Backbone as numpy.savetxt, mean C-alpha at the origin, in Angstrom:
# Nx Ny Nz CAx CAy CAz Cx Cy Cz
-2.21 15.72 -37.49 -2.48 15.61 -36.08 -1.16 15.69 -35.32
-1.12 16.58 -34.36 0.10 16.74 -33.57 0.13 15.71 -32.45
1.31 15.17 -32.19 1.40 14.23 -31.06 1.16 14.96 -29.74
0.46 14.30 -28.88 0.18 14.89 -27.57 1.43 14.81 -26.71
1.74 15.92 -26.08 2.89 15.90 -25.18 2.43 15.31 -23.85
3.22 14.41 -23.34 2.87 13.74 -22.09 3.62 14.40 -20.95
2.88 14.65 -19.90 3.52 15.19 -18.71 4.27 14.07 -18.02
5.44 14.36 -17.49 6.17 13.30 -16.78 5.38 12.85 -15.55
5.41 11.55 -15.32 4.71 11.01 -14.17 5.42 11.43 -12.89
4.65 11.72 -11.88 5.22 12.11 -10.59 5.81 10.88 -9.90
6.95 11.07 -9.32 7.60 9.99 -8.58 7.01 9.94 -7.18
6.38 8.82 -6.79 5.76 8.76 -5.47 6.76 8.91 -4.32
7.98 8.44 -4.52 9.00 8.56 -3.47 9.34 10.03 -3.26
9.56 10.75 -4.35 9.84 12.19 -4.24 8.68 12.93 -3.59
7.46 12.53 -3.93 6.28 13.17 -3.36 6.21 12.96 -1.84
6.47 11.74 -1.39 6.43 11.44 0.05 7.49 12.25 0.80
8.69 12.30 0.25 9.77 13.05 0.90 9.47 14.54 0.90
8.93 15.05 -0.19 8.56 16.47 -0.24 7.46 16.78 0.76
6.51 15.88 0.93 5.41 16.06 1.89 5.96 16.24 3.31
7.09 15.58 3.58 7.72 15.65 4.90 8.88 16.66 4.92
8.83 17.62 4.03 9.83 18.70 3.96 11.26 18.19 3.87
11.47 17.10 3.12 12.81 16.56 2.92 13.32 15.69 4.06
12.51 15.48 5.08 12.93 14.67 6.22 12.67 13.20 5.90
13.75 12.49 5.52 13.62 11.09 5.13 13.15 10.21 6.28
13.64 10.49 7.47 13.25 9.69 8.64 11.75 9.81 8.91
11.22 11.02 8.85 9.79 11.23 9.08 8.97 10.53 8.00
9.46 10.53 6.77 8.75 9.85 5.68 8.68 8.35 5.95
9.80 7.76 6.37 9.84 6.33 6.66 8.95 6.01 7.86
8.98 6.85 8.90 8.13 6.62 10.07 6.66 6.64 9.68
6.27 7.57 8.82 4.87 7.63 8.38 4.50 6.39 7.59
5.38 5.94 6.72 5.10 4.73 5.95 4.99 3.51 6.85
5.83 3.43 7.88 5.75 2.31 8.82 4.42 2.34 9.59
3.98 3.52 9.98 2.69 3.65 10.66 1.55 3.23 9.73
1.65 3.60 8.46 0.64 3.21 7.48 0.60 1.69 7.32
1.76 1.06 7.27 1.83 -0.40 7.15 1.17 -1.05 8.35
1.48 -0.56 9.55 0.88 -1.13 10.76 -0.64 -0.99 10.72
-1.13 0.17 10.31 -2.57 0.39 10.22 -3.22 -0.56 9.21
-2.60 -0.71 8.04 -3.16 -1.58 7.01 -3.13 -3.04 7.42
-2.10 -3.46 8.15 -2.06 -4.84 8.65 -3.19 -5.08 9.64
-3.50 -4.10 10.48 -4.61 -4.23 11.42 -5.93 -4.31 10.65
-6.08 -3.48 9.63 -7.29 -3.52 8.83 -7.44 -4.88 8.13
-6.33 -5.43 7.65 -6.35 -6.74 7.01 -6.74 -7.82 8.00
-6.21 -7.74 9.22 -6.55 -8.72 10.25 -8.03 -8.65 10.60
-8.57 -7.45 10.71 -9.99 -7.29 11.01 -10.86 -7.83 9.87
-10.48 -7.54 8.65 -11.24 -8.04 7.50 -11.19 -9.55 7.42
-10.02 -10.13 7.70 -9.87 -11.58 7.68 -10.76 -12.23 8.73
-10.81 -11.63 9.92 -11.63 -12.19 10.99 -13.12 -12.06 10.68
-13.50 -11.04 9.95 -14.92 -10.78 9.69 -15.49 -11.59 8.53
-14.65 -12.04 7.61 -15.19 -12.74 6.44 -15.11 -14.25 6.62
-16.07 -14.94 6.05 -16.09 -16.39 6.13 -15.33 -17.01 4.97
-14.95 -18.28 5.13 -14.21 -18.96 4.07 -15.05 -19.15 2.82
-16.35 -19.32 2.98 -17.22 -19.50 1.82 -17.30 -18.26 0.96
-17.06 -17.13 1.56 -17.12 -15.85 0.84 -16.09 -15.80 -0.28
-14.93 -16.40 -0.05 -13.84 -16.35 -1.02 -13.41 -17.74 -1.48
-14.28 -18.72 -1.30 -13.99 -20.11 -1.71 -12.71 -20.63 -1.09
-12.49 -20.34 0.17 -11.35 -20.88 0.90 -10.12 -20.00 0.93
-10.06 -18.99 0.07 -8.90 -18.10 0.05 -8.96 -17.16 1.24
-7.84 -16.96 1.88 -7.74 -15.99 2.97 -6.63 -15.00 2.66
-6.84 -13.72 2.92 -5.78 -12.74 2.70 -4.62 -12.99 3.64
-3.43 -12.59 3.20 -2.23 -12.79 4.00 -1.35 -11.56 3.85
-0.75 -11.13 4.95 0.09 -9.93 4.87 1.43 -10.18 4.19
1.82 -11.43 4.03 3.07 -11.77 3.36 2.80 -11.88 1.86
3.41 -11.04 1.07 3.16 -11.00 -0.38 3.42 -12.34 -1.05
4.50 -13.03 -0.67 4.86 -14.28 -1.34 3.85 -15.38 -1.06
3.32 -15.44 0.15 2.38 -16.49 0.51 0.99 -16.23 -0.02
0.63 -15.00 -0.27 -0.72 -14.68 -0.72 -0.95 -15.07 -2.18
0.11 -15.35 -2.93 -0.03 -15.72 -4.33 -0.41 -17.18 -4.49
-0.26 -17.95 -3.45 -0.54 -19.39 -3.55 -2.00 -19.67 -3.51
């Protein structure tokens, strides 16, 4: 049995920069807009769900605090 050759995994950072034709600033601006959108979606989801739904746990946009 021959070992299967593995294709190298695509680097997401390189993909984002290539998507923006090498413009690093545009890539960062797009990521910042995505973060803002996702934070709004998280806020809406938090407001819509009850505490009983998750046994008191509430989502938090701060990664360190959400682990508690």
